[in-house]
N, C-alpha and C positions, 0 to 999 in steps of 0.2 A: 646849483646846489649851494646851500648856505648853512653855516654853523658858527655859533659864537661861544666863547669861553670867557666867563667873567669871574673876578675875585674881588674881595674887599681887603682893606688893610688899614694901617695907621702910620703916623709919622715915623715910628720906630721900625715897623715892618711894612713899607709902602706896597700898595697893590701893584705898582709898576714892576715889582720883582718878576711878575709874569713875563715881562720882556726878556729877562735874563734866561728864564727857563725855556722859553720858546726859541731863543736865539734870533729874535726879530725885534728891532728897535721900535718902541711905541711911537716915535716921532716920524716914522717913515711908512709909506705904502709900498709894498713890494709885490712883484709879479714873477711867476715861475711857469715856464713852459712845460707842459706834460704831453703825453702821447695822445690825449683826447681833448685837449683844450688848454686854457690858461688858468692857473690858480693865483688868486690874489690874497695877500695877508695885510690887513689894516686894523687900526685901533679906533673905533668910534669914540671911545673915552679912555683917558689915561691920566689919572690923578693918584695921589697917595692913598685916597680913601677908596677908590673904585677904578678898576681897569678891565676893559673888555677887548679881547682879540677876536677878530672875525676872519673866517676862512671862506672865500667865495670861489667856487669852481665854475668857470664858464665853459661848458662843454660844446665842442664843435661836432654837430651831427654828421657832417660829411666825413670827418676824421674817424668817427665810429664805424661808418659803413665801409670806408676804405680798409680798415683793419679787420673787417669781417667779424665784429663783435656784437652786432645788434640782433642777429637772428635768434628768434625764440625767446627773447627776454620777456618775462612776465606773461608768457603764453601768447604773445603777439603773433598773428599770422605771418607766414613767410611771404610777404608781399613787398613790392617796392615802396609803397607808401608807409608800411609799418616800420621800415628801416629808418625812416626820417621822422615819423610822427609817433613818439612814445614818451614815456615819463623820465627817461634817463637824464636829460639835461637839468631836471628840476628837483629830483628827490634824492635823498641821501642813500647811497648804495655802496657797492664794492669800489666803484670809481672814486668816491670820496674817501673811503678807507685807505686806498692805495696812496692817494695824495696826502692824507694825514701822515702816513709812514715816511713819505719822501720829503715833504716840506718841513715836517717837524722831526726829522730823523734823530737828532741829538736829544730832544726832549723825550721822545718815546723810549729811548735807551736809558733815561735818567742821568744824562751827562750835562754838567755845567761847570766848565773849567773856571769861569770868572767868579762864580759863587758856589763852590762845591758843597756848601751846607744846605743849599736850597732843595735839591731833587728829592731828598727823603722827607721833607717837611710837608705834612698834610696842609692843604690850603682850603679855605672856604670857597668852593667852586659852584658855579651855576652854568650849566651847559644847555644851550637851546638849539634844537633842530626843527625848523618850521615845517618841513615836509619829509616824513620818514615812512617808506612802505613797510608795513608790518603784517605779514601773513600769520595771523593768529590774534591780531587786534591788540587793543590796549592791555588786555589781561596778560598776554604773552610778554609784552614789553616790560611790564612790572615784574613778572616772574624771572626775567633775565637780568634786570638791573638791580632790583631791590636787594638780593642776597649779597651784592657787592658793596653795600653801605650807602646806596643812593636813595634819596627821597624822590619818587618818580611821579611825574604828572604827564599822563599820556591821553590827549584828547583826540577822539576820533574826528576826522574831517568828513563832513557830509558830502554825498555825491553831488548834490546841488541844493544850495540854500533856498532856492525858489521852489523846490519840490521836496520838502522834508520827508514825504512818504516814500521816497526812493531809498531812504536809509543812509547808512554810512559807507564811505569808501574803505579801501584797505590801507589808507594813509592816516598817520597820526601827527599831531604837534607834540613834540617831546621836550620836556624840561627835566633836567637832573640837577639835584642839589645835594651837597654833602661835603664833609671834610676828608679829602682824598689827595694823596700826592698826584701831581699833574701827570707823571709818567704812567701811573696806574690808570688814570682816567682816559688817557689817549689809547692805552692798550685795550681797555674795555670797549671803546668805540671802534677800534680797528677790527676787532673780532666780531662784535655784535651787530654792527650796521649791516654787513652782508648776510649775517644769520637771519635777521629780521626780514630782509628783502627776499631771502631764500633763493637768490640768483647771483651768479658771479659773471663778470664781464670778460673773464679770461679762462683759458683752459686750466683745470685744476690738476697739476702734476704732483708726483710724490713728494717734492720738496715743500708742498703746502703743509704737510704734517709737521715739519720742523718749524715753519713759520707760526703755526698754531700753538705749538708747545712753548715757543719763545714768548709770544704775546700773552699766552695764558698762564705763564709761570707765576705761581703764588696765589692764583685764584681759581683757575679752571679745574684742577684736580679735585677740588672740594665743592664745586658748584652743583647744586641739586639738579640743574638742567644740563649736566655735562654731556649726556648722550645726544640730546637734541642739538646742542650747540656744535658738537663735533661733526655730526652727520650733515647738518646744513652747511657749515663752513666748508666742508670737503665735498660739496655738491652731491651729497648722498652716494658717493662712491664707496661701496661696501668694503672693499679691500683696504682702502686708505683709512676709512672710519675704524675698522677693526684694529689696524696697526696703531692708530692714534689712541684708542681706548686702552690698549695694552700698555702703551708707553706712559699714559697718564696714570694708570694704576701703579706702575713702577715709581713714577715721580711722587705719588702720594705716600708710598711706603718709604721712599728715600728722604722725604721731608719730615720723618719722625723726629721729634725734638731732641737734639743731642743733649741739651741741658737736662731733660728728664732722664735720659739714659745715664748721665753722670750721677744724678741723684740716686737712681736705683743702685748703681754700682757702689756708691758711698754707703747706702743703707745696708747692702750686703756685707760690706766690710765692718760696719758698726755692730752688726749682729754677732760678729766673731771676736770683737775686741772693744770692750767698754772702758778699759783703764786708760788708754792713751789713743790719741787720734791716729788711725792707721793711714798708710798710703792708699789713696783711692784705687779701686780695682781698675778703672780706666787707665790710670797711669801705669799700674803694674802690667796691664795687658800690652800697652805700647812698649814698655821696657822689654817684655818677653819677645815681642815681635822683632824689635831692633836687634836684640841679642841673637835671635835665630837667623836673621839675615846676615849679621856679621859672621856667624859660625859657618854658614854655607858659602861665604865669600862673594855674595852678590854685590854688584856695584850699580847696576841699572835696574830700578825697581818700579813696579806698578802698584799703586794703591787703588784697588777697584772698589767703588762705593766709598769714596774718600770723605763724603760728608763735608764738614766744615774745616777739614784740613789739619786736624790735630796730629795725625800720624805723619802726614807730609811734612809738617813743620819739624817734628822730631827727627825725621830722616835728613832733612835739609841741614840741620844743625850738626850732623856728623859728616865730616869731610870724606869718609870712605865711600859714600854713595855719590857717584858722579852724575847720575841722572835719575830724577824722581818724577814720575807722572802720576798725578791724581785724576781719576775719572769718576764722574757721578752723573746720574740722569737729571739731577736737579740743578737748574741754572742758579737758583737762589743759594743753594749750598755752595756752589763754586764761587759765587760772588763773595760769600762770607769767608771762604777759604783764601781768596785773593787778598781780602782785607787782613786776615790773620797773618798771612805771610808778608804783608806790605810789599807786594810785588812792584808797585809803582815807585817805591823808594829804594828798591834793592839795586845794588851795583850790577853792572852788565855781566860780569863773570859769574856772580852768584845767581842771577836771574836765568842764565843759560842752563843751570842745573835742574830747574823745576818747570813743569808744564801742567796746566790744568785743562782737561778735556771734558766736553759734554758728550755722553754716550750711554747706551743701555747694554747691560750684560745679557739681555735676552737675544741679542743679535751678535754675529761675528763682526769683528772690527779689525781691519788690517793694520791699524795704527798700534795695536797691542802686541804685534809679533816681534820676536827677537830680543826679549828682555830676560835678564838673569832670574828674576823672581817676581812673583805677584802675590799680593796680600788681599784676602777677603776677610776683613775684621768686622765681626758682628753684622754680616750681610745676609747669609743664606737664610736665617730665621725670618727675614722680612719677605721672603719669596714664597708664594703658594707652592706646595709640593708638586703639583702637576707641571709646574713651569721650571722646576729645578733642572731637568735634563737639558733645557736650552742653555741655561747658565753653565752647566758642566761642559757642554760642547764648546761654547764660546771661549771658555778659559782654558780647559785642559785639551780640547781637541783642535781648536783653531789657533789661539794665541800661543799655547805650548811653551810657557816659560820653563826654565830649568828647575825652579823650585816654586811651590805654591804653599802659602801659609793660610790656613782657614781657622778662625776662632768663632766659637758660638757658645751660648750659655749652656751650663750643665743643669738639666731639669731636676736632677736628684738633689742638687744643693738648695733648691728653693725652700725646703722645709726648715732650713737654718735662718731664713728671713722671717722674723716673727710678724712683721706688718703686712706680709703678702698672704692674702686669703688662700686657703687650700684650693687647688685646682686652677688658680689664676696664673697667667703668664707674667713675666717681669715687665713687659711693655705692651701697650694696647695694639701696636702694629706688628707684633710677632705673630707669624702664622703657625709656628710650632716651636717647641723647645725640646731637644732630644736628651735622652739619658746617655750615659757614656757608651753603652753597648749599641744604642741606635746610631750614634754619631760614628762609632768605629765601623759599624756594618756599612753605612753609607760611604765612608771614606775608602774602605777596602774595595767596594764595588767600583767606585770611580777610578781608583788607582789601577785596578785590573783592566778596566775597559780602555783606559787611555795610556797604558804603559808607564805607570809611575809606581814607585815604592812609597810606603807611608809609615810614619811613626807618630806617636802622640805625646804631648807635653801638657802637664797641668799648669794653669795660670791662677795665681792666688794660693791661699793656704789649702793644702791637699788634705781634706778631712778623711780620716780612716774609714768612716762609714759611708759617706755620700760623695766623696771626691771633691774636686776643686770647684769654685764658682764658675770658672771659664775653662773650656777645654780647647786645645789647639792641635790640629793635624798638620804635620810637616810632610809634604809630598816632594819627592825628588824624581825627576824623569829617569826612566830605567837606564838609558844609555849613559847617564851621569853617575850611576851608583858607585863606580869605582873611586871617583874623586869626591863625591858629596859626603859631607860630614853631618852628623845629627846635631840638632839644636842643643845648646848648653842646657844641662839639667833635664834632658828629654826623658821623662818617665814613661814607662810602658813601651819600650822599644820593641819592634817587631822584626821578624825575618821575612823577606820577600820570597816569592816562589823560586827565584833564582838562587836563593841561599845567601843573599847579601843582606847585611844588617843596615838599617836606616834609622 
């Protein structure tokens, strides 16, 4: 198996920077032992103007047979000769994808300590794969790579040049060209090489879903061929495919642009105050959440659906909170949160107070148990209503923090935003926006089902006709009612069925 990655450069930005990104010196030829053979990395050319890195995987057919991985590949009959005579040593497949991930481990993660500015920089790349099995032909190859920004050249390889009437084989010569960060390019190859082959050389276990989501972060949730990619990558295992598709949908919702949300919040504020610049609604929301957490005495707090970490940062700046955990389904959002918090530069004692976790609220997670409070800030409206019960159970039924704060837009307030067309939601990724009564009805139902009391707090200016722009529910677990205190300024207090005020 053979693959080359080439780039061009200049004296100011030499092409040999590729060596820093791949963590392989252009002046050396290196060999790496794998479970199925030996991988070689070498540079056929390495100048400031042009640099090419080649990955050659020499597969040992005997090793394949001994590991029991050759049976059934590509529809080959289960015979002794088929185990040794097949296309596995010669064509790009999941074998090459696994080697890409292991040999270029730091590059595929976007890590480069020597030159930290390089990983995010798009490079003029040319990737060539001389022999690629493609069940679907050149057309499918283009459908998979073109949406990712690549110029695709996929030439079908004839079955036999001496007999053109036999037609084309299922193999193509692939060339990709584009301005793409190297880490993104490697992740594209890692996922799509076995997808095109439609065969994997190893048993597909449930952890393959996590691998797919990590490698597909930033591009798979919006890819037009997401269903096909997911199904083939997971060897058409329906249960795993269904789980991956559900999680990809959550990732797509979680990747809603936080900047756009801030702009919408600002626009809502500007609609109510044109004489002086108001405090943005997003800031007022965070202030209300922090005040409510202080009021209930919480010290260990979960920010569920933390996005890019604005609330985590605000909590970390307050010494009263001894442990802050931010969780999000999006790896990209968590990376942005880590940068916002400057975790790498943080002192050891301060770093011990904060953790960022990747996870989905559609599933129970034992890591979330035992905390004083949890926050769902502008999260529930991004979830399809039929899937809300799963989130409710994961938070209120399984994690069961002492206090839960939930904020969501007040749909009644939308009429005060002059630039929002009638009937439209504040954000394209919102699945719904509730009126005050709808939100209270949902909150009371959840509180009764899981043994919580609930009160309500306006966030932002409380309009006498349509209410506040944001509404917040404060849930206290029933067994904590005697000691729990309501949030500061908690309008609309209610009495629980036990007769206790929250």
